[in-house]
PDB file of N, CA, C and O in Angstrom:
ATOM      1  N   MET A   1       0.923  -1.158   0.134  1.00  0.00           N
ATOM      2  CA  MET A   1       0.119   0.005   0.016  1.00  0.00           C
ATOM      3  C   MET A   1       0.449   1.537   0.001  1.00  0.00           C
ATOM      4  O   MET A   1       0.140   2.619  -0.498  1.00  0.00           O
ATOM      5  N   ALA A   2       1.334   0.867   0.935  1.00  0.00           N
ATOM      6  CA  ALA A   2       3.039   1.593   0.539  1.00  0.00           C
ATOM      7  C   ALA A   2       3.311   2.637  -0.459  1.00  0.00           C
ATOM      8  O   ALA A   2       3.173   3.840  -0.682  1.00  0.00           O
ATOM      9  N   ILE A   3       3.801   1.469  -0.973  1.00  0.00           N
ATOM     10  CA  ILE A   3       4.415   2.193  -2.076  1.00  0.00           C
ATOM     11  C   ILE A   3       3.473   2.611  -2.814  1.00  0.00           C
ATOM     12  O   ILE A   3       3.736   3.793  -3.031  1.00  0.00           O
ATOM     13  N   ALA A   4       2.311   2.274  -3.445  1.00  0.00           N
ATOM     14  CA  ALA A   4       1.836   2.348  -4.345  1.00  0.00           C
ATOM     15  C   ALA A   4       0.768   3.538  -4.221  1.00  0.00           C
ATOM     16  O   ALA A   4       0.046   4.121  -5.030  1.00  0.00           O
ATOM     17  N   THR A   5       0.979   3.627  -2.942  1.00  0.00           N
ATOM     18  CA  THR A   5       0.803   5.601  -2.420  1.00  0.00           C
ATOM     19  C   THR A   5       1.527   7.254  -2.272  1.00  0.00           C
ATOM     20  O   THR A   5       1.260   8.441  -2.087  1.00  0.00           O
ATOM     21  N   GLY A   6       2.534   6.359  -2.490  1.00  0.00           N
ATOM     22  CA  GLY A   6       3.940   6.431  -1.077  1.00  0.00           C
ATOM     23  C   GLY A   6       4.334   7.946  -1.877  1.00  0.00           C
ATOM     24  O   GLY A   6       3.386   8.579  -2.341  1.00  0.00           O
ATOM     25  N   ARG A   7       5.566   8.438  -2.008  1.00  0.00           N
ATOM     26  CA  ARG A   7       6.545   8.959  -2.363  1.00  0.00           C
ATOM     27  C   ARG A   7       7.817   8.727  -2.435  1.00  0.00           C
ATOM     28  O   ARG A   7       8.501   8.412  -1.461  1.00  0.00           O
ATOM     29  N   VAL A   8       8.225   8.860  -3.561  1.00  0.00           N
ATOM     30  CA  VAL A   8      10.161   8.933  -3.086  1.00  0.00           C
ATOM     31  C   VAL A   8      10.644   9.864  -1.968  1.00  0.00           C
ATOM     32  O   VAL A   8      10.520  10.996  -2.434  1.00  0.00           O
ATOM     33  N   ARG A   9      11.184   9.957  -0.592  1.00  0.00           N
ATOM     34  CA  ARG A   9      11.294  10.922  -0.752  1.00  0.00           C
ATOM     35  C   ARG A   9      12.810  11.155  -0.877  1.00  0.00           C
ATOM     36  O   ARG A   9      13.467  12.191  -0.771  1.00  0.00           O
ATOM     37  N   ARG A  10      13.059  10.279  -1.054  1.00  0.00           N
ATOM     38  CA  ARG A  10      15.435  10.783  -1.253  1.00  0.00           C
ATOM     39  C   ARG A  10      15.458   9.084  -1.819  1.00  0.00           C
ATOM     40  O   ARG A  10      14.849   8.021  -1.699  1.00  0.00           O
ATOM     41  N   ARG A  11      16.831   9.820  -2.625  1.00  0.00           N
ATOM     42  CA  ARG A  11      17.586   8.662  -3.475  1.00  0.00           C
ATOM     43  C   ARG A  11      19.095   8.518  -2.796  1.00  0.00           C
ATOM     44  O   ARG A  11      19.734   9.400  -2.222  1.00  0.00           O
ATOM     45  N   PHE A  12      19.509   6.990  -3.061  1.00  0.00           N
ATOM     46  CA  PHE A  12      20.717   7.241  -2.654  1.00  0.00           C
ATOM     47  C   PHE A  12      21.921   7.056  -3.798  1.00  0.00           C
ATOM     48  O   PHE A  12      21.545   6.128  -4.515  1.00  0.00           O
ATOM     49  N   THR A  13      22.511   7.283  -4.013  1.00  0.00           N
ATOM     50  CA  THR A  13      23.180   7.794  -5.087  1.00  0.00           C
ATOM     51  C   THR A  13      24.627   7.261  -5.336  1.00  0.00           C
ATOM     52  O   THR A  13      24.998   7.114  -6.501  1.00  0.00           O
ATOM     53  N   ARG A  14      25.400   6.987  -4.375  1.00  0.00           N
ATOM     54  CA  ARG A  14      26.466   6.768  -4.199  1.00  0.00           C
ATOM     55  C   ARG A  14      27.153   5.458  -3.573  1.00  0.00           C
ATOM     56  O   ARG A  14      28.287   5.247  -3.145  1.00  0.00           O
ATOM     57  N   ASP A  15      25.687   4.449  -3.730  1.00  0.00           N
ATOM     58  CA  ASP A  15      26.049   2.592  -3.656  1.00  0.00           C
ATOM     59  C   ASP A  15      26.983   2.515  -4.222  1.00  0.00           C
ATOM     60  O   ASP A  15      27.333   3.673  -4.456  1.00  0.00           O
ATOM     61  N   PRO A  16      27.779   1.733  -4.692  1.00  0.00           N
ATOM     62  CA  PRO A  16      28.519   1.031  -6.165  1.00  0.00           C
ATOM     63  C   PRO A  16      28.072  -0.412  -6.040  1.00  0.00           C
ATOM     64  O   PRO A  16      28.721  -1.430  -6.278  1.00  0.00           O
ATOM     65  N   ARG A  17      26.461  -0.244  -5.490  1.00  0.00           N
ATOM     66  CA  ARG A  17      25.327  -1.242  -5.933  1.00  0.00           C
ATOM     67  C   ARG A  17      23.966  -1.146  -6.677  1.00  0.00           C
ATOM     68  O   ARG A  17      23.020  -1.803  -7.113  1.00  0.00           O
ATOM     69  N   GLY A  18      24.643   0.476  -6.495  1.00  0.00           N
ATOM     70  CA  GLY A  18      22.995   1.101  -7.454  1.00  0.00           C
ATOM     71  C   GLY A  18      21.989   1.460  -6.485  1.00  0.00           C
ATOM     72  O   GLY A  18      21.835   1.048  -5.336  1.00  0.00           O
ATOM     73  N   THR A  19      21.203   2.468  -7.287  1.00  0.00           N
ATOM     74  CA  THR A  19      20.435   3.455  -6.580  1.00  0.00           C
ATOM     75  C   THR A  19      19.098   2.797  -5.787  1.00  0.00           C
ATOM     76  O   THR A  19      18.103   2.241  -6.253  1.00  0.00           O
ATOM     77  N   ARG A  20      19.535   3.127  -4.232  1.00  0.00           N
ATOM     78  CA  ARG A  20      18.703   3.078  -3.549  1.00  0.00           C
ATOM     79  C   ARG A  20      17.757   4.130  -3.031  1.00  0.00           C
ATOM     80  O   ARG A  20      18.269   5.233  -2.840  1.00  0.00           O
ATOM     81  N   TYR A  21      16.196   3.969  -2.711  1.00  0.00           N
ATOM     82  CA  TYR A  21      15.396   4.959  -2.703  1.00  0.00           C
ATOM     83  C   TYR A  21      14.294   4.451  -1.532  1.00  0.00           C
ATOM     84  O   TYR A  21      13.791   3.340  -1.362  1.00  0.00           O
ATOM     85  N   GLU A  22      14.153   5.511  -0.913  1.00  0.00           N
ATOM     86  CA  GLU A  22      12.978   5.683   0.271  1.00  0.00           C
ATOM     87  C   GLU A  22      11.838   5.979   0.113  1.00  0.00           C
ATOM     88  O   GLU A  22      11.761   7.057  -0.476  1.00  0.00           O
ATOM     89  N   ILE A  23      10.661   5.449   0.406  1.00  0.00           N
ATOM     90  CA  ILE A  23       9.665   5.759  -0.601  1.00  0.00           C
ATOM     91  C   ILE A  23       8.525   6.036   0.984  1.00  0.00           C
ATOM     92  O   ILE A  23       9.192   5.674   1.954  1.00  0.00           O
ATOM     93  N   VAL A  24       7.679   6.337   1.260  1.00  0.00           N
ATOM     94  CA  VAL A  24       7.336   7.154   2.277  1.00  0.00           C
ATOM     95  C   VAL A  24       5.749   6.912   1.722  1.00  0.00           C
ATOM     96  O   VAL A  24       5.314   7.165   0.599  1.00  0.00           O
ATOM     97  N   GLY A  25       5.036   6.341   2.878  1.00  0.00           N
ATOM     98  CA  GLY A  25       3.816   6.376   2.219  1.00  0.00           C
ATOM     99  C   GLY A  25       2.367   5.572   3.133  1.00  0.00           C
ATOM    100  O   GLY A  25       2.235   4.414   2.737  1.00  0.00           O
ATOM    101  N   ALA A  26       1.781   5.791   3.744  1.00  0.00           N
ATOM    102  CA  ALA A  26       0.737   4.919   4.528  1.00  0.00           C
ATOM    103  C   ALA A  26       0.781   3.086   4.531  1.00  0.00           C
ATOM    104  O   ALA A  26       0.667   2.140   3.752  1.00  0.00           O
ATOM    105  N   ALA A  27       0.917   3.247   5.327  1.00  0.00           N
ATOM    106  CA  ALA A  27       0.357   1.563   5.331  1.00  0.00           C
ATOM    107  C   ALA A  27      -1.077   1.010   5.464  1.00  0.00           C
ATOM    108  O   ALA A  27      -1.941   1.886   5.453  1.00  0.00           O
ATOM    109  N   ILE A  28      -1.551  -0.380   5.599  1.00  0.00           N
ATOM    110  CA  ILE A  28      -3.271  -0.246   5.109  1.00  0.00           C
ATOM    111  C   ILE A  28      -3.699  -0.163   6.369  1.00  0.00           C
ATOM    112  O   ILE A  28      -4.907  -0.120   6.140  1.00  0.00           O
ATOM    113  N   ASP A  29      -3.575  -0.089   7.927  1.00  0.00           N
ATOM    114  CA  ASP A  29      -4.062   0.286   9.322  1.00  0.00           C
ATOM    115  C   ASP A  29      -3.941   1.535   8.961  1.00  0.00           C
ATOM    116  O   ASP A  29      -4.489   2.107   9.904  1.00  0.00           O
ATOM    117  N   GLY A  30      -3.339   2.949   7.697  1.00  0.00           N
ATOM    118  CA  GLY A  30      -3.151   4.307   8.093  1.00  0.00           C
ATOM    119  C   GLY A  30      -1.118   4.842   8.950  1.00  0.00           C
ATOM    120  O   GLY A  30      -0.583   5.927   9.178  1.00  0.00           O
ATOM    121  N   ARG A  31      -0.841   3.939   9.066  1.00  0.00           N
ATOM    122  CA  ARG A  31       0.687   4.596  10.181  1.00  0.00           C
ATOM    123  C   ARG A  31       1.238   4.178   8.658  1.00  0.00           C
ATOM    124  O   ARG A  31       0.944   3.375   7.772  1.00  0.00           O
ATOM    125  N   PRO A  32       2.464   5.490   8.976  1.00  0.00           N
ATOM    126  CA  PRO A  32       3.290   6.120   7.934  1.00  0.00           C
ATOM    127  C   PRO A  32       4.316   4.895   7.493  1.00  0.00           C
ATOM    128  O   PRO A  32       4.431   4.081   8.409  1.00  0.00           O
ATOM    129  N   VAL A  33       4.833   4.676   6.705  1.00  0.00           N
ATOM    130  CA  VAL A  33       5.576   4.426   6.315  1.00  0.00           C
ATOM    131  C   VAL A  33       7.008   4.529   5.588  1.00  0.00           C
ATOM    132  O   VAL A  33       7.112   5.266   4.607  1.00  0.00           O
ATOM    133  N   ALA A  34       8.283   3.687   6.131  1.00  0.00           N
ATOM    134  CA  ALA A  34       9.417   4.342   5.299  1.00  0.00           C
ATOM    135  C   ALA A  34       9.437   2.750   4.695  1.00  0.00           C
ATOM    136  O   ALA A  34       9.164   1.750   5.358  1.00  0.00           O
ATOM    137  N   ILE A  35       9.772   2.774   3.484  1.00  0.00           N
ATOM    138  CA  ILE A  35      10.389   2.089   2.700  1.00  0.00           C
ATOM    139  C   ILE A  35      11.678   1.779   1.941  1.00  0.00           C
ATOM    140  O   ILE A  35      11.435   1.796   0.734  1.00  0.00           O
ATOM    141  N   ILE A  36      13.072   1.479   2.223  1.00  0.00           N
ATOM    142  CA  ILE A  36      14.509   1.304   1.431  1.00  0.00           C
ATOM    143  C   ILE A  36      14.089  -0.117   0.660  1.00  0.00           C
ATOM    144  O   ILE A  36      13.680  -1.172   1.145  1.00  0.00           O
ATOM    145  N   CYS A  37      14.450   0.411  -1.284  1.00  0.00           N
ATOM    146  CA  CYS A  37      14.178  -0.305  -1.762  1.00  0.00           C
ATOM    147  C   CYS A  37      15.149  -0.163  -3.008  1.00  0.00           C
ATOM    148  O   CYS A  37      15.400   1.035  -3.144  1.00  0.00           O
ATOM    149  N   ARG A  38      15.493  -0.571  -3.522  1.00  0.00           N
ATOM    150  CA  ARG A  38      16.108  -0.972  -4.961  1.00  0.00           C
ATOM    151  C   ARG A  38      15.973  -1.437  -6.295  1.00  0.00           C
ATOM    152  O   ARG A  38      16.025  -2.666  -6.335  1.00  0.00           O
ATOM    153  N   ILE A  39      15.843  -0.984  -7.225  1.00  0.00           N
ATOM    154  CA  ILE A  39      15.608  -1.571  -8.301  1.00  0.00           C
ATOM    155  C   ILE A  39      16.727  -2.216  -9.065  1.00  0.00           C
ATOM    156  O   ILE A  39      17.678  -1.577  -9.515  1.00  0.00           O
ATOM    157  N   LYS A  40      16.512  -3.971  -9.235  1.00  0.00           N
ATOM    158  CA  LYS A  40      17.617  -4.719  -9.700  1.00  0.00           C
ATOM    159  C   LYS A  40      17.306  -3.916 -11.349  1.00  0.00           C
ATOM    160  O   LYS A  40      16.594  -2.975 -11.701  1.00  0.00           O
ATOM    161  N   GLU A  41      18.718  -5.316 -12.422  1.00  0.00           N
ATOM    162  CA  GLU A  41      18.742  -5.089 -13.820  1.00  0.00           C
ATOM    163  C   GLU A  41      17.137  -5.733 -14.139  1.00  0.00           C
ATOM    164  O   GLU A  41      16.708  -4.965 -15.001  1.00  0.00           O
ATOM    165  N   ARG A  42      16.606  -6.242 -14.000  1.00  0.00           N
ATOM    166  CA  ARG A  42      15.745  -6.885 -14.562  1.00  0.00           C
ATOM    167  C   ARG A  42      14.549  -6.532 -14.126  1.00  0.00           C
ATOM    168  O   ARG A  42      13.625  -7.327 -14.297  1.00  0.00           O
ATOM    169  N   GLY A  43      14.287  -5.161 -13.414  1.00  0.00           N
ATOM    170  CA  GLY A  43      13.031  -4.914 -13.531  1.00  0.00           C
ATOM    171  C   GLY A  43      12.944  -5.439 -12.396  1.00  0.00           C
ATOM    172  O   GLY A  43      11.725  -5.314 -12.274  1.00  0.00           O
ATOM    173  N   LYS A  44      13.351  -6.062 -11.212  1.00  0.00           N
ATOM    174  CA  LYS A  44      12.387  -6.751 -10.236  1.00  0.00           C
ATOM    175  C   LYS A  44      13.055  -5.398  -8.869  1.00  0.00           C
ATOM    176  O   LYS A  44      14.108  -4.792  -8.670  1.00  0.00           O
ATOM    177  N   LEU A  45      11.552  -5.491  -8.164  1.00  0.00           N
ATOM    178  CA  LEU A  45      12.376  -4.342  -6.480  1.00  0.00           C
ATOM    179  C   LEU A  45      12.491  -4.732  -5.573  1.00  0.00           C
ATOM    180  O   LEU A  45      11.623  -5.250  -4.871  1.00  0.00           O
ATOM    181  N   LEU A  46      13.591  -4.587  -5.352  1.00  0.00           N
ATOM    182  CA  LEU A  46      14.514  -5.711  -3.721  1.00  0.00           C
ATOM    183  C   LEU A  46      14.616  -4.789  -2.430  1.00  0.00           C
ATOM    184  O   LEU A  46      15.340  -3.866  -2.058  1.00  0.00           O
ATOM    185  N   PHE A  47      13.341  -5.622  -1.846  1.00  0.00           N
ATOM    186  CA  PHE A  47      12.821  -4.604  -0.865  1.00  0.00           C
ATOM    187  C   PHE A  47      14.208  -5.009   0.500  1.00  0.00           C
ATOM    188  O   PHE A  47      14.471  -6.077   1.053  1.00  0.00           O
ATOM    189  N   ILE A  48      15.009  -3.226   0.687  1.00  0.00           N
ATOM    190  CA  ILE A  48      15.875  -3.641   1.919  1.00  0.00           C
ATOM    191  C   ILE A  48      15.496  -3.839   2.783  1.00  0.00           C
ATOM    192  O   ILE A  48      15.795  -4.981   3.132  1.00  0.00           O
ATOM    193  N   THR A  49      14.731  -3.171   3.678  1.00  0.00           N
ATOM    194  CA  THR A  49      13.838  -3.077   5.240  1.00  0.00           C
ATOM    195  C   THR A  49      12.966  -2.009   4.780  1.00  0.00           C
ATOM    196  O   THR A  49      12.963  -1.267   3.798  1.00  0.00           O
ATOM    197  N   THR A  50      11.923  -2.229   6.217  1.00  0.00           N
ATOM    198  CA  THR A  50      10.833  -1.012   6.206  1.00  0.00           C
ATOM    199  C   THR A  50      10.518  -0.972   7.226  1.00  0.00           C
ATOM    200  O   THR A  50      10.415  -1.984   7.919  1.00  0.00           O
ATOM    201  N   CYS A  51      10.217   0.435   7.717  1.00  0.00           N
ATOM    202  CA  CYS A  51      10.349   0.788   9.387  1.00  0.00           C
ATOM    203  C   CYS A  51       8.904   2.056   9.091  1.00  0.00           C
ATOM    204  O   CYS A  51       8.304   2.613   8.171  1.00  0.00           O
ATOM    205  N   LEU A  52       8.940   1.964  10.673  1.00  0.00           N
ATOM    206  CA  LEU A  52       7.578   3.348  10.466  1.00  0.00           C
ATOM    207  C   LEU A  52       7.836   4.594  11.184  1.00  0.00           C
ATOM    208  O   LEU A  52       8.536   4.715  12.189  1.00  0.00           O
ATOM    209  N   VAL A  53       7.240   5.445  10.604  1.00  0.00           N
ATOM    210  CA  VAL A  53       8.377   6.811  10.638  1.00  0.00           C
ATOM    211  C   VAL A  53       7.350   8.241  11.740  1.00  0.00           C
ATOM    212  O   VAL A  53       6.787   9.223  11.257  1.00  0.00           O
ATOM    213  N   GLU A  54       7.401   7.960  12.852  1.00  0.00           N
ATOM    214  CA  GLU A  54       7.392   8.970  13.630  1.00  0.00           C
ATOM    215  C   GLU A  54       7.649  10.441  13.571  1.00  0.00           C
ATOM    216  O   GLU A  54       7.534  11.129  14.586  1.00  0.00           O
TER     217      GLU A  54
END
């Protein structure tokens, strides 16, 4: 839900493995969450971590 309705808050471009993105949005229950993810070479989305935002 957070990825579908959220927005990219930050881009981390200095990682040699590729750009990481911090997406912030609302979870299904309405709580704000942040997701760090990366788009792999073949177009797959790799979730690195997810946490609640206060």
